[in-house]
N, C-alpha and C positions, 0 to 999 in steps of 0.2 A: 408266185410265178417269177422266173428270172427275167431280168430286164430285156435280154435278147429276144425272149419269147413274146414279151409285151410289144416290142417294136414290130415283130413279124405279125402279131395279131392285129395291131393297129392298122397296118397297111393291107392286111389280108381281108379285112371287111370292106366290101364294096360300098362306097358311100360317095356323096357329092363332095367335091373339093371346094368347100365353102369357107367362110370366115371362121365358123365354129371348128372346122377341120384343122385349120392352122393354129387356132388357139389351143386346141387339145394337143396338137403336136408339140407346141412350145412347152406346155406343161409337162409333157412326157420327157422332153429333153432335159428340163430342169431336174426332174426326178432321176434322170440318168447321170447326175453329177456334172452336167454341162455348164451350169452357172446361169443365173437368170439373164444377165445382160447378153451373154454369148448365145443363149438359146433363142431369145427374141430377135437378136440380130440375124442369126442364121435363118430363122423362119421368115423374117422380112425379105431376106435375099431370095429365099425359095419362092415366096409369093410373087416377087417381081419377075423371076425367071419363068415361072409357070404362066403368068399373065402375058408376058411378052411372047412366049413360044406357044401359047394357047394349049398348055398341057392340062388335061382334065381327068385322065385315068390315074388312079392311086398308084399303080405300079410305076408309071412314068414319073410321078411325083417323087416316089422313093428313089428312083435312079438319079433324079435331079438333086435330091438331098445328098446322096452319096458324093456327087461331084462337088457340091458346096462344102461338105465336111472335109474332103480331101484338100480343097483350096485353103481351108482354115488351118489345116495342119502345115501347109506350105508356108504359112506366115513365119514359122520358126525355121531358122536355117538348119539344114540337116547336120546333126552333130558329126564331127570327125571321129574316127576310131583308129586305134593302132593298126598299121598295115603289116600283116603277117610276112610280107616280102621284104620289109625294111630290116636291114641288119643292125641298125643302131638301137640304143636303149629308148624305152618309152615308160612313162609312169601313169598309172591309173589310181586315183584316190576315190574310194567309195565312201559316201556320206549318207546319213539318214538316222532316224530315230530307232530305238531298240524295237525289235519285233517285226521289222519290215522284210527281213531276209538278207541283210547285208553280207553276213559271213557265208551263207550258202551261195549267194550271188558271186562272191569273190571266188569261191571254188569252181562254180560253173564257168566263169570267165577264164579262169586258169586252164580248165579242161578244154574250153573252146579254142583258145589260142595255142595251147600245147598241140592239139590235134591239127593245127594249121602251120606247124613248124616253128613256133616261138618257144622260148625257154623261160617260162614265168618264174618269178619269185613271189611268194605270198608274204606280206608283212603284217604281223599281228599287232596293229597299232591301237586296237581296242584293249588297252591295258587296264581299263576300269573293271572289266568283267573277266575273271579267271576262266569262266566257262567258254568265253569267246576265243581266248588264246588256245585252250585245249581243243575246242572244236576245229579251229583252223589247222592245228597240228594233225588232227585225225584226217582231215581232208587232204592235207599234204602227203601223208603216208599212203593213203589210198590211191592218190593220183601220181605218186612218185615225183612230187614237186617240192622244192626246198621252201621251208618256212623260216623266216627270221622273226624271232620272238624274244622279248625280255620278260622279267618277272612281273607278276601281278602288281599293279600300282606304279609301274615304271613310267618313264617319260615317253609318250607316244611318238613325239617328234624324233627322239633318239632311235626308236625302232625303224622309222622310215629312213633316217640317215644311214643306219647300218645296212639296210636293204639296198640303198643306192650304192654304197661302197662295195657290197658283195657283188652286185651286178656289174659295176665298173671294173671289178677285178676279174671278170670273166665268168661269173657264176650264173648269169642270166641276161636276158635282153628285154624283159617286161616285168615291171614291179606292179603288183596289185595289192594295194594297202586297204585293209579293213580298219575302220575307225570307230570310236565310241559314238553312241547315239542317245545317251541318257538325257532326258529333259531338254529337248531341243531349244527351249526358250531360255535356258540358263546361260548367263553371260560367260561363265568360266569355260563351258564347252565350246562356245564360239571362239573364244580366245585360243583355246587349245588347237582348234582346227586352223586358225590363222597362223599359228606357230608352225604346224606341219606344212602348211602352204608355203611359208617363207623358207623352210628347210629345203623343200623340193626345188623351189625357184632358184635358190642359191647353190645348193650342192649339185643339182642336175641342170644347171642353166643351159638353155638351148635345146634340151631334148623335148620331144613331144610329151605334153603333160595334159591329162584329162581329169576333170573333176565331175564325177557322175553321182547324182543323187538317186538313192534307191527308195522307191515308193511302193507301198502296198496298194494295189488297184482297188481293193475292197474298202478302203478307208474313206472314200468319197472326197468331199470338199476339204476335209482336214488336211489332205495331201497337199493342197495348194498353199495352205498356211505354212506347212513344213518347208515347202519349196521356197517360199518368200524369205524365210529366215535364213536358210542355208545359202541361198543365192546372194543375199545381201552381205553375208559373212565372207564367202570365198569366191564368188562369181562362178556359178556352175556352168558346165559345158553341155550337159545333157542329163537324161533320166533313164534309169532302168526300172521298168514296171514289173513288179512281182505279183504272183497269185492272179494271173490273167485267165482265170477259168470262168465258168458260167455264173459264178456268184458276183463277179465284178461288173459294175454298171458301165464303167469305161469312159464316161464323158469327161473325166478330169484331164485326159490327154489334150482335149481341145482348149480347155482353160489354160493349161500350161503353155500351149503354143500362143494363144491370143494375148494372155495377160502378162506372161513372163518371157515370151519368145524362146521358150525351152522346148527342144525336141526330144523325142524318145530314141534311145540308142538300141536297147535290147528289151525284150519281154520274156518273162519266165512264167511257166504254168505248171510246175511240178517239182518234185524233190530230186529227181535224177540229174546227174551232171549234164546229160544231153538235153534237158528241158530248158533250153535258152535259144532264142531266135532273134535275128536282127529285125528291127522294126521296119515294117512296110506300110507307108501311109495309105496307099491305094487299097491294100487288103484290109487295113484297119477300118477305113471309112466304109468300105463295102460291107464289112461284117457288122459294124455299128448300125448301119441302115437296114440290116436284116436281109441283105441280098445273098449272103453265103451261109 
């Protein structure tokens, strides 16, 4: 049974709102990748609200839970995003381990902003994998978007540097850089990302610059460990959550907000270019609580 169905079933059964009820709910939230500390903290807050407001019906408890969940997401500042109406250059750096959907997310972002009037340039800075370079080139051809790429094994920072130069020469106004993601615990990769970060900060000084981590929503608590490593390396600005279908438990979003103060920028739930949505905390909390 999918987690969303389990939440709906839990609240769908008429039962007394007792201490056992709250304990079972806390356990369910932990299973939903909420994190033990966050789950028990949220349930404690829920218990207090229900006691204070004399809430006794399970449906009303569910609504109160959704409000608390939305408040938890509000702990993280809403990430800024490139403004399609701004004429100046902006840079988006996508980070994350292999397999989370970085390259596809780069293409989706490019399509999203192209459709809103921007002129994106895709930078193939994952030079470690020849397939990633080729994949991004294919996306570029399909979308009619320029791709800046070097040969396999080249310097990723040099790719980003050339993309910035191309944009500043009039070739575009939004750089979306795909980066390597092999073994996110490996020191060499962290140093590589720091070098790219320095290049953007110096070569494109003063332009809006966004560092977004791409996470697979189905990987659970491991996603938090990935976020901690990348956040310590380059100070992330936000998260793109991929594979947000019924197989994702989804509680990791609350841990990112509470433990790292990281907010979600976009969610993706399919392979088509249009399968990308801006994150809405209210809708997400309502959905997680099984109200939609």
